[in-house]
Legacy VTK file of the C-alpha trace (Angstrom):
# vtk DataFile Version 3.0
C-alpha trace
ASCII
DATASET POLYDATA
POINTS 339 float
194.264 45.478 -21.253
191.364 47.796 -20.293
187.742 47.505 -22.150
187.248 49.749 -25.091
184.429 51.779 -24.578
182.999 50.907 -28.027
183.118 48.203 -30.328
182.511 48.191 -33.896
181.877 45.066 -35.808
182.916 45.141 -39.586
181.385 41.451 -41.968
183.903 42.017 -44.642
183.358 39.678 -47.860
185.129 39.980 -51.045
185.278 44.313 -50.240
188.016 44.965 -51.398
186.906 47.403 -53.818
186.157 50.103 -51.200
187.523 48.751 -47.889
190.717 51.043 -47.609
188.133 54.492 -47.224
185.858 52.343 -44.981
189.290 51.572 -42.653
190.776 55.229 -43.189
186.685 56.485 -42.086
186.818 54.793 -38.696
190.563 55.723 -38.135
189.821 59.443 -38.220
187.207 59.282 -35.667
187.039 62.078 -33.361
186.203 59.938 -30.589
189.450 57.024 -30.349
188.449 54.965 -27.484
187.147 52.100 -29.839
188.002 48.588 -30.613
187.194 47.455 -34.702
186.379 43.629 -34.890
186.896 43.108 -38.651
185.419 39.892 -39.688
186.905 38.569 -42.813
183.378 35.617 -44.295
185.793 33.864 -46.311
186.640 36.153 -49.275
188.551 35.196 -52.287
189.478 38.732 -53.005
192.923 40.959 -51.010
190.391 41.634 -48.704
192.318 40.052 -45.848
195.791 41.431 -46.773
193.858 44.716 -46.263
192.760 44.338 -43.248
195.952 42.897 -42.399
198.083 45.782 -43.690
195.535 48.725 -41.826
195.679 46.189 -38.744
199.755 46.496 -38.358
198.941 50.539 -38.526
196.439 50.731 -35.887
196.506 48.270 -33.194
192.385 48.806 -32.386
191.964 46.737 -35.155
191.501 42.846 -34.579
191.178 40.666 -37.508
189.537 37.351 -37.805
189.426 34.886 -40.514
187.614 31.891 -41.643
185.719 30.003 -43.947
182.016 32.394 -45.093
179.039 31.917 -42.837
177.127 34.668 -43.772
176.618 38.078 -42.263
174.076 36.860 -40.087
176.487 34.561 -38.566
179.319 37.070 -38.713
177.218 39.864 -36.943
176.506 37.225 -33.893
180.480 36.388 -33.680
180.930 39.923 -33.622
178.991 40.685 -31.078
179.821 37.796 -29.242
183.489 38.654 -29.259
182.793 42.933 -28.497
184.369 44.094 -24.885
182.680 47.436 -25.431
179.566 48.757 -23.559
178.279 50.354 -27.052
178.800 48.077 -30.174
178.704 50.228 -33.466
177.752 48.663 -37.022
179.693 49.439 -40.037
179.595 47.974 -43.810
182.965 47.248 -45.180
182.086 49.845 -48.229
180.614 53.009 -46.688
182.244 55.753 -45.020
181.754 56.670 -41.055
181.488 60.917 -40.842
184.718 61.979 -38.016
182.196 63.060 -35.415
179.609 59.505 -36.132
180.851 57.932 -32.532
180.864 60.770 -30.483
177.767 62.413 -31.972
175.706 58.988 -30.918
177.352 58.255 -27.876
176.702 61.902 -26.944
172.846 61.256 -28.244
172.542 58.092 -26.421
173.933 59.384 -23.073
171.170 62.185 -23.436
168.036 60.218 -24.853
169.024 57.279 -22.675
167.986 55.116 -25.508
169.331 51.530 -26.554
169.807 51.996 -30.208
170.700 54.942 -32.364
170.642 55.064 -35.818
171.561 58.376 -38.249
170.284 59.747 -41.222
172.362 58.563 -44.235
174.048 60.440 -47.389
174.058 58.547 -50.333
177.065 58.353 -52.515
178.630 57.074 -55.622
175.258 55.797 -57.948
172.481 57.354 -56.354
172.414 60.864 -54.367
170.272 62.465 -51.814
169.860 62.068 -47.820
167.487 59.139 -46.357
165.433 60.841 -43.545
164.786 58.136 -40.936
162.118 59.243 -38.243
163.618 60.574 -34.904
161.814 59.869 -31.877
161.276 56.446 -30.097
157.052 56.367 -31.026
158.083 57.269 -34.675
160.093 54.803 -35.164
158.357 51.967 -33.742
155.447 53.163 -35.451
157.330 53.236 -39.125
158.796 49.449 -38.232
155.137 48.642 -38.540
155.808 49.547 -42.541
159.734 49.247 -42.792
163.042 49.263 -41.398
163.292 52.794 -38.995
166.552 52.369 -39.045
169.929 52.551 -41.573
171.798 49.298 -40.221
175.120 50.161 -40.746
174.467 53.470 -39.132
173.529 51.881 -35.818
174.747 52.134 -32.189
173.482 49.903 -30.094
173.945 48.792 -26.203
176.362 45.509 -26.454
174.234 43.852 -23.840
170.890 44.634 -25.539
172.247 43.107 -28.553
173.595 39.503 -26.872
169.826 39.372 -25.163
168.528 39.353 -28.625
170.701 38.796 -31.478
169.861 38.805 -35.126
168.012 35.786 -35.895
169.528 33.312 -38.402
165.863 32.851 -40.274
165.593 36.320 -41.340
168.044 36.246 -44.419
167.853 39.868 -46.276
166.126 41.282 -43.197
168.152 41.040 -40.599
168.006 44.187 -38.972
164.410 44.479 -40.191
163.613 41.405 -37.570
166.402 42.749 -34.736
164.571 45.767 -34.607
160.683 44.744 -34.431
162.629 41.996 -31.908
164.095 44.712 -29.978
160.711 47.217 -30.010
158.853 44.111 -28.744
161.325 43.994 -25.429
160.970 47.718 -24.708
164.035 49.016 -26.711
164.342 52.485 -27.021
165.589 54.083 -29.795
166.493 57.486 -31.423
167.791 58.590 -34.986
170.495 61.505 -34.974
168.902 64.293 -37.661
172.015 64.074 -39.243
174.042 61.987 -41.519
176.429 60.926 -40.432
177.439 57.710 -42.433
177.802 58.171 -46.014
175.971 54.609 -48.070
178.027 53.613 -51.385
175.512 53.064 -53.784
177.121 50.421 -56.573
175.877 47.936 -59.018
175.277 44.499 -57.799
174.468 45.471 -54.265
171.380 43.409 -54.095
170.016 41.197 -56.945
166.646 40.378 -57.794
166.465 37.166 -56.225
167.873 38.615 -52.983
165.208 41.337 -53.436
162.250 38.607 -53.562
163.747 36.981 -50.557
163.582 39.932 -48.271
160.192 41.053 -49.119
158.761 37.689 -48.226
160.921 37.522 -45.327
160.406 41.430 -44.286
156.409 40.673 -44.946
156.175 38.055 -42.118
158.225 39.906 -39.902
155.322 42.971 -40.502
152.699 40.891 -39.862
154.210 39.604 -36.386
155.038 42.867 -35.313
151.820 44.664 -36.385
149.594 43.616 -33.394
151.459 45.195 -31.057
150.935 48.501 -32.538
147.248 48.149 -33.862
144.384 49.696 -31.613
141.847 47.617 -30.295
139.348 47.801 -33.368
142.177 46.486 -35.893
143.585 43.534 -34.408
141.397 40.628 -36.307
142.586 42.879 -39.396
146.519 42.550 -38.653
147.056 39.958 -41.434
145.589 42.198 -43.624
146.926 45.308 -42.558
150.523 43.707 -43.198
149.272 43.068 -46.828
148.387 46.134 -47.976
151.128 47.868 -46.231
153.913 45.804 -47.905
155.751 48.295 -50.487
155.414 45.725 -53.191
151.914 45.474 -53.384
149.237 46.801 -56.028
146.001 48.133 -54.623
142.856 48.267 -56.103
140.350 51.544 -55.445
139.181 49.973 -52.579
141.730 48.233 -50.924
143.125 51.895 -50.885
140.180 53.054 -49.260
140.016 50.129 -46.743
144.621 50.956 -46.051
143.430 54.549 -45.462
140.614 54.311 -42.613
143.017 51.671 -41.050
146.066 54.746 -41.024
143.667 57.387 -39.241
142.280 54.527 -36.897
146.255 54.290 -36.347
146.582 57.890 -36.237
143.378 57.625 -33.479
145.689 55.674 -31.350
149.170 57.017 -32.142
148.200 61.207 -32.340
151.988 61.314 -32.308
153.417 59.742 -35.885
151.462 62.019 -38.109
154.953 62.511 -40.294
154.847 59.028 -40.267
151.522 57.948 -41.273
151.584 60.695 -43.853
154.092 59.456 -45.893
153.223 55.665 -45.590
149.340 56.792 -47.460
151.265 58.693 -50.058
153.492 55.758 -50.545
150.208 52.923 -50.644
148.987 55.890 -53.122
151.657 55.564 -55.492
150.845 51.908 -55.732
147.512 52.108 -56.093
146.254 51.416 -59.618
145.198 54.780 -60.866
141.424 56.280 -60.539
139.493 59.127 -60.117
137.794 58.098 -56.951
140.883 57.638 -55.078
141.052 61.308 -55.179
138.395 62.011 -52.282
140.431 59.301 -50.652
143.584 61.144 -50.659
141.701 64.524 -50.215
140.303 62.943 -46.345
143.758 62.079 -45.394
145.782 65.000 -46.650
143.280 66.886 -43.478
144.408 64.842 -41.156
147.725 63.447 -42.231
149.482 65.787 -44.054
152.300 64.908 -46.272
155.342 65.469 -45.044
157.937 68.303 -45.882
159.782 67.772 -49.168
157.000 65.283 -51.017
154.503 67.871 -52.192
155.543 66.975 -55.827
154.939 63.448 -55.213
151.251 63.739 -54.473
150.778 66.491 -57.010
151.862 63.618 -59.532
150.050 60.997 -57.990
146.854 63.503 -57.881
147.701 64.001 -61.673
147.849 60.600 -61.750
144.550 59.356 -60.707
142.770 62.510 -62.053
143.139 61.413 -65.573
142.551 57.583 -64.399
143.949 54.489 -65.805
142.470 54.977 -69.291
143.548 58.396 -69.847
147.157 58.069 -68.357
147.974 55.124 -70.691
147.034 57.046 -73.484
149.222 60.418 -72.321
152.225 57.664 -72.206
151.498 56.085 -75.381
151.460 59.842 -77.223
154.460 60.975 -74.968
156.683 58.026 -75.733
156.546 56.681 -71.901
156.192 52.955 -70.970
LINES 1 340
339 0 1 2 3 4 5 6 7 8 9 10 11 12 13 14 15 16 17 18 19 20 21 22 23 24 25 26 27 28 29 30 31 32 33 34 35 36 37 38 39 40 41 42 43 44 45 46 47 48 49 50 51 52 53 54 55 56 57 58 59 60 61 62 63 64 65 66 67 68 69 70 71 72 73 74 75 76 77 78 79 80 81 82 83 84 85 86 87 88 89 90 91 92 93 94 95 96 97 98 99 100 101 102 103 104 105 106 107 108 109 110 111 112 113 114 115 116 117 118 119 120 121 122 123 124 125 126 127 128 129 130 131 132 133 134 135 136 137 138 139 140 141 142 143 144 145 146 147 148 149 150 151 152 153 154 155 156 157 158 159 160 161 162 163 164 165 166 167 168 169 170 171 172 173 174 175 176 177 178 179 180 181 182 183 184 185 186 187 188 189 190 191 192 193 194 195 196 197 198 199 200 201 202 203 204 205 206 207 208 209 210 211 212 213 214 215 216 217 218 219 220 221 222 223 224 225 226 227 228 229 230 231 232 233 234 235 236 237 238 239 240 241 242 243 244 245 246 247 248 249 250 251 252 253 254 255 256 257 258 259 260 261 262 263 264 265 266 267 268 269 270 271 272 273 274 275 276 277 278 279 280 281 282 283 284 285 286 287 288 289 290 291 292 293 294 295 296 297 298 299 300 301 302 303 304 305 306 307 308 309 310 311 312 313 314 315 316 317 318 319 320 321 322 323 324 325 326 327 328 329 330 331 332 333 334 335 336 337 338
């Protein structure tokens, strides 16, 4: 049997509610030369029956069912079984646009990249488009702060993923760990500026316990990755930078000023990452304790790292928040009944 061009790895765990729509979106791909390795990871619902019925109608789908081993083990199992030169990720509750595989393959061939993601359209309990950085340099810079790919949108060279498998120690942040490990090995990245994946948002996707575990693991990954991109003058402050960059960390005014200096130094070393760094400082300002003393810092940052298009309203909101200061902001919130 000839090997397919693309192998899709589809982990499934108690996925019956939305699985059929996902399978139908894969069968409808305009690029037909693929296999889909669907792994039932010990489901207790109707997942296996749905997979088996679909495989009976579409021979490109192969089904594996066994006891629960978790997402990371399931992904690595799928990678080991893949026969295609390219491997595409998919989650069991999302939908792939019909041209997803074709556009990603064309992009990979045109750019010579090893990993290609796409923008994502949220639907269900959330709307909007997740616009990830597009080129290799911007994606690697984004990894200083957070993930730069929508995980279920990714297509990559199968051999690259075999050389650097998912890290079993990176539970709940396995994708972030993978991108940072691949970046360290010189992999080339690209994202498609088009939402080729529809990401379903529904209740219960991320529990608070999982969110806390993800935050801790991501912080460890961030601190390990930071020295690879920080300029020489910041190498000794890599751990502090990673702490300031952590999305859940509240900053004081002094810490925000120190973080601003770090971001400007990173910009001097990586001048092509203006949009990434512009969003990074705005996000940092958003989690800084309200104080008018931050306004001069924000002006300095905005002059060098303009806030990206589409974030002007958030910038104005932060300016108003910090202009009022913590005391007046608290009074205004009490008067308006806001918490």
